[in-house]
C-alpha positions in Angstrom: 148.8 87.3 78.7 145.7 85.2 79.6 146.4 83.0 82.6 144.5 80.2 83.2 141.6 81.3 86.1 141.4 79.7 89.3 138.4 77.9 88.1 137.0 77.5 84.7 133.9 76.0 85.8 131.9 78.7 84.9 133.7 80.3 82.2 130.8 79.4 79.8 128.4 81.7 81.6 130.0 85.0 80.0 128.9 85.9 76.6 131.8 86.1 74.3 132.3 89.6 73.0 131.2 90.2 69.5 134.5 91.6 68.0 137.0 90.7 70.3 140.4 92.3 68.7 138.4 95.5 67.6 140.6 97.9 69.8 143.6 95.9 68.6 142.4 96.9 65.2 142.3 100.2 66.4 145.4 100.3 68.2 147.5 99.3 65.3 146.0 101.8 62.6 146.5 104.5 65.2 150.3 103.3 65.8 151.1 102.4 62.2 149.5 105.8 61.0 151.4 107.9 63.2 154.9 105.7 62.7 154.1 106.5 58.8 153.7 110.1 59.1 157.1 110.0 61.4 158.8 107.8 58.7 157.7 109.7 55.9 158.9 113.0 57.4 162.4 111.3 58.1 162.7 109.5 54.8 162.0 112.9 52.6 165.4 114.0 54.3 167.0 110.7 52.6 168.3 109.1 55.5 167.6 105.7 56.9 169.1 102.6 57.8 171.2 100.3 55.8 173.1 103.0 54.1 170.2 104.3 52.1 170.5 108.1 51.5 168.1 108.3 48.4 164.6 109.8 49.0 162.7 107.3 46.7 164.4 104.3 48.3 164.4 105.3 51.7 160.6 106.3 51.2 160.0 102.9 49.8 161.7 100.9 52.7 160.2 102.8 55.1 156.6 102.3 54.2 157.6 98.8 53.4 158.6 97.8 56.6 155.4 99.2 58.1 153.2 97.3 55.7 155.1 94.3 56.6 154.1 94.8 60.4 150.9 95.3 59.3 150.5 91.9 56.9 152.0 90.1 59.9 149.3 91.2 62.1 146.3 90.6 59.7 147.5 87.2 58.8 149.0 85.9 61.9 148.2 88.1 64.6 144.5 89.1 64.7 143.6 85.1 64.8 146.1 84.7 67.8 144.8 87.7 69.6 141.2 86.4 68.8 141.9 83.3 70.4 143.5 84.9 73.5 140.6 87.3 74.0 138.1 84.3 74.1 140.4 81.9 76.4 140.9 79.4 73.4 144.0 77.3 73.5 146.9 78.7 71.7 148.0 77.2 68.6 151.9 76.5 67.6 151.4 78.9 64.9 150.7 81.9 67.7 154.5 81.3 68.5 155.4 81.7 65.1 153.3 85.0 64.7 155.2 86.0 67.9 158.9 85.5 66.5 157.6 87.1 63.2 156.7 90.2 65.0 159.7 90.5 66.9 161.8 90.4 63.6 159.6 92.8 62.3 160.0 95.3 64.9 163.9 95.1 65.1 164.2 95.2 61.3 161.9 98.5 61.5 164.2 99.8 64.5 167.1 99.1 62.1 165.4 101.1 59.2 164.1 104.3 61.6 164.9 104.5 64.9 161.5 106.1 65.9 160.2 102.9 64.7 161.2 101.4 68.2 157.8 102.7 69.3 156.6 99.7 67.9 157.6 98.2 71.1 154.0 99.6 72.3 152.1 97.2 70.6 154.8 94.4 70.5 155.1 93.7 74.1 151.1 93.9 75.0 150.7 91.2 72.0 153.2 88.9 73.8 151.7 88.9 77.0 148.3 88.3 75.6 149.1 85.6 73.3 151.2 83.6 75.9 149.7 81.7 78.6 152.6 81.3 81.1 153.8 84.2 83.0 157.7 83.1 82.6 157.3 82.5 78.7 155.9 86.1 78.5 158.8 87.3 80.5 161.5 85.5 78.3 159.7 86.6 74.9 159.9 90.2 76.5 163.8 89.6 76.9 163.8 88.4 73.2 161.9 91.8 71.9 163.9 93.9 73.9 167.2 92.4 72.8 166.1 92.4 69.1 165.1 95.9 69.3 168.6 96.9 70.7 170.0 94.6 68.0 168.0 96.8 65.7 169.2 100.2 67.2 173.1 98.9 66.7 172.3 97.8 63.0 171.0 101.6 63.1 173.7 103.1 64.1 174.3 106.5 66.0 171.4 106.5 67.7 170.7 106.1 71.7 174.5 107.1 72.3 176.2 103.9 70.9 176.2 100.8 72.8 176.1 102.1 76.0 172.9 103.8 75.3 171.3 100.7 73.5 172.0 99.0 76.6 170.2 101.2 78.8 167.3 101.6 76.4 167.0 98.0 76.2 167.2 97.4 80.2 164.8 100.1 80.4 162.0 98.6 77.7 162.2 95.2 79.3 161.9 96.2 82.9 159.0 98.3 81.9 157.4 96.2 79.8 157.8 93.0 82.7 156.5 95.6 85.6 153.6 96.6 83.4 152.8 93.1 82.3 152.8 91.7 85.9 150.4 94.5 87.1 148.0 93.7 84.4 148.5 90.0 84.7 147.6 90.2 88.8 144.8 92.8 87.6 143.4 90.1 85.4 143.8 87.2 87.8 142.1 89.3 90.5 139.1 90.0 88.1 139.0 86.6 87.1 138.7 85.5 90.7 136.1 87.7 91.0 134.4 86.7 87.8 134.1 83.2 89.5 132.6 84.2 92.9 130.2 86.2 90.6 129.4 83.4 88.8 129.3 81.0 92.0 127.0 83.3 93.4 124.5 83.5 90.8 124.5 79.8 90.3 123.6 79.5 94.3 121.1 82.2 93.8 119.6 80.2 91.0 119.8 76.8 93.1 118.3 78.6 96.3 115.7 80.1 94.0 114.6 76.3 92.7 115.0 75.2 96.2 112.9 78.0 97.5 110.2 77.3 95.1 110.2 73.8 95.7 109.7 74.3 99.4 107.0 76.6 98.6 105.4 74.0 96.2 105.7 71.1 98.9 104.4 73.3 101.6 101.6 74.2 99.6 100.9 70.8 98.8 100.6 69.9 102.6 98.6 73.1 103.0 96.0 72.0 100.6 96.4 68.7 102.0 95.4 69.6 105.4 92.8 71.8 104.0 91.2 69.2 101.9 91.1 66.9 105.1 89.6 69.4 107.5 87.1 70.8 105.4 85.9 68.7 101.9 86.8 65.5 103.6 84.8 65.5 106.6 81.9 67.1 104.8 82.2 64.3 102.3 82.3 61.8 104.9 79.1 63.4 106.4 77.0 63.3 102.8 77.8 59.5 102.8 76.1 58.9 106.2 73.3 60.9 105.2 72.6 59.1 102.1 73.1 56.1 103.9 70.4 57.1 106.4 68.3 57.9 103.3 68.6 54.4 101.8 67.6 52.8 105.4 64.6 55.7 105.5 63.6 55.1 101.9 63.9 51.2 102.7 61.7 51.4 105.7 59.0 53.1 103.7 59.6 56.5 106.2 59.2 58.9 103.6 59.1 62.0 105.7 62.5 61.1 107.2 64.0 60.2 103.6 62.8 63.9 102.6 64.2 65.1 105.6 67.8 63.4 104.6 67.7 64.2 101.1 67.5 67.8 102.3 70.2 67.5 104.4 72.2 65.9 101.4 71.3 68.9 99.3 72.3 71.3 102.0 75.3 69.8 103.1 76.4 69.2 99.2 76.2 73.3 99.1 77.8 73.8 101.8 81.0 71.5 100.4 80.7 73.4 97.4 81.1 76.9 99.3 84.1 75.2 101.0 85.9 74.0 97.8 84.9 77.5 96.5 86.6 79.2 99.4 89.9 77.1 99.1 90.3 77.9 95.7 89.5 81.9 96.0 91.5 82.6 99.2 90.6 86.4 99.5 87.1 85.3 101.2 86.8 87.5 104.3 86.2 85.5 107.9 82.5 84.4 108.7 80.5 86.7 110.8 80.9 86.3 114.7 84.5 85.3 114.4 85.8 81.8 115.6 82.7 81.7 118.3 79.9 81.7 115.7 82.2 79.4 113.5 82.2 77.0 116.1 78.9 77.0 116.7 77.9 76.7 113.0 80.1 73.5 112.8 78.5 71.9 116.2 75.0 72.7 114.9 75.6 71.2 111.3 77.1 68.1 113.3 74.5 67.8 115.6 71.8 67.9 112.9 73.4 65.4 110.7 74.5 62.8 113.5 71.7 63.4 116.0 74.0 63.3 118.9 73.8 65.2 121.9 76.4 68.0 121.4 76.9 70.8 124.2 79.1 73.8 123.4 80.5 76.1 125.8 83.1 78.8 124.5 84.8 81.7 126.0 85.9 84.6 123.9 89.6 84.0 123.1 91.8 86.8 122.0 93.5 85.2 119.2 95.2 86.4 115.8 93.3 84.9 112.6 95.8 81.8 112.2 95.2 80.3 115.6 91.2 81.0 115.5 91.6 78.4 112.0 93.5 76.0 114.4 91.1 75.9 116.8 88.1 75.8 114.5 90.1 72.6 112.5 90.8 71.2 115.9 87.0 71.5 116.5 86.1 69.6 113.3 88.7 67.2 114.0 87.8 66.2 117.2 83.9 66.1 116.2 85.2 63.8 113.1 86.6 61.3 115.4 83.7 61.2 117.5 81.8 60.5 114.6 84.2 57.8 112.8 85.3 56.0 115.7 83.8 56.9 118.9 80.1 55.5 118.6 79.6 57.9 121.2 75.9 59.4 122.3 77.0 62.6 123.8 79.9 65.5 122.9 81.1 68.2 124.5 83.4 71.1 123.1 84.8 73.6 125.3 86.7 76.7 124.8 88.0 78.4 127.9 91.2 80.9 129.1 93.9 79.3 131.6 97.0 80.5 133.1 100.1 79.3 131.7 101.3 75.9 133.0 105.0 77.2 133.5 106.0 80.5 135.9 106.1 83.5 133.8 104.3 81.7 130.4 101.3 83.6 129.2 97.8 82.6 129.0 96.7 79.6 126.9 93.7 79.1 124.7 92.5 75.5 125.6 89.8 73.3 123.5 88.1 70.3 124.7 86.6 68.2 122.6 85.1 64.9 124.7 82.8 62.2 123.9 81.3 59.3 125.8 82.1 56.6 123.2 84.6 53.8 123.3 87.8 55.6 123.9 90.7 56.5 121.7 91.6 53.8 119.3 94.9 52.1 120.4 96.3 52.1 116.8 95.0 55.9 116.3 96.9 56.8 119.6 100.2 55.3 118.6 100.2 56.3 114.9 98.0 59.2 114.8 95.6 59.8 111.8 96.3 62.3 109.1 94.1 64.7 110.6 95.7 64.6 114.2 99.5 64.6 112.4 98.5 67.7 110.3 96.9 69.3 113.5 99.9 68.6 115.7 102.1 70.0 113.4 100.3 73.1 113.1 100.1 73.6 116.7 103.7 72.9 117.2 104.6 75.4 114.8 103.5 78.1 117.2 104.4 77.0 120.5 101.0 75.2 121.1 100.2 71.4 121.9 97.7 68.6 120.9 96.7 65.6 123.1 94.5 63.0 122.2 94.0 60.6 125.2 90.9 58.8 127.3 88.5 61.1 128.8 88.4 61.0 132.8 84.9 59.5 132.6 85.5 57.5 129.7 85.6 58.6 125.8 88.1 59.9 124.4 89.3 63.6 124.8 90.9 65.9 122.3 92.8 68.8 123.7 94.5 71.7 122.1 96.5 74.3 123.8 97.5 77.6 122.0 99.4 80.4 123.7 97.8 83.8 123.6 100.4 86.2 122.1 103.6 85.4 120.0 104.9 81.8 120.3 108.6 81.8 121.2 110.7 81.4 117.8 107.9 82.9 115.9 108.5 86.6 114.2 105.5 89.0 115.1 102.9 89.5 112.4 104.2 86.2 110.4 101.4 84.4 111.6 99.0 86.7 110.5 100.6 86.8 107.0 100.6 83.1 106.8 96.7 83.2 107.5 95.9 85.7 104.9 97.6 83.3 102.5 96.6 79.8 103.5 93.6 79.9 106.0 91.7 83.1 104.8 88.8 81.5 104.0 88.7 78.7 106.6 86.0 80.1 109.1 83.8 81.4 106.1 84.2 77.5 104.9 82.8 76.1 108.1 79.0 77.5 107.8 
């Protein structure tokens, strides 16, 4: 029997069997061979059904009924069983096959009582070909009664009518019990198969979503990296080239050569940053965070001729948070250069106690300038660099403030907890740094 499963939405995920009726062929061949041996042995005595007593006719009748069973199976049974094995819809001709096989088994039982053993093929064929449970039960009853009738026609076997009745009831009960048990096993297996197919589909969907999320995160990371490194470097190149043009127009050859030299130096540094972004296996720069910030400040001072002071304390931070502070320094200096019209800038890195009771110490970076103060539009919407910086810092439990300074100008303040931030797995930040920011400090040189 092949009952419909609870959900056939994933039925196409299983590859069809290459030879779906192979075991039926083997079973029929084995049973028919055994029945042929038994039938020939009994026919040699000349005693078969329908009053045949001669050896020759008895042998012909015995083999003929077995060959008829094989013919009905080969012509009608194999296609019907193949459709059942492949979960294909049954055809009306399949009912004719069941009727034919029932009739042949009844006839074989009437010829030779031992041929009632063909029920071992008849009942499984019924339960495989009939889709509905109660229809299979009815066909099993028909086969049991047909075998009983054949036994009565044979006469003298199974102890007469009473014995035939007992045999019919027992064979019917056994077939229904076995068919029910096998059907339940099949249905449960079908449920497990559907669940397994759903699980595989869910795993494929999760893998696709994870890949998309990873690609989006990588695009966001590259956007931040490009803004924090190449974009700012290219902005500096534009400013240096404009200064060189003005010096050239004024006939100031020494200043022109100086600015062109700085353009070349800045271009080489930008090239190194681009290579560092592509090859993320570069080691950290010598001297750690302090030296990296000092290099950024020195380059900024040389490019802008602004008065930049730098006071740095040693802070015990892992790699990713060092990179965040470096990026914050670059962002603060870039804002001072592009928006503030400042003459003095100070960069201070220090360690302060946590603001809340029981909180860990914090690394605090402040970039102050004496310019015009924060732009109202920038403070309201946030630039790309400030937004990206705030996202990265908040992910590890830190905070970013871009406000007016106490003595005028603007202040960018970044606070990072020293240690593992709440809700962050230990060691996760180090792994993220190895993947996304390993070259950041090296690129700041």
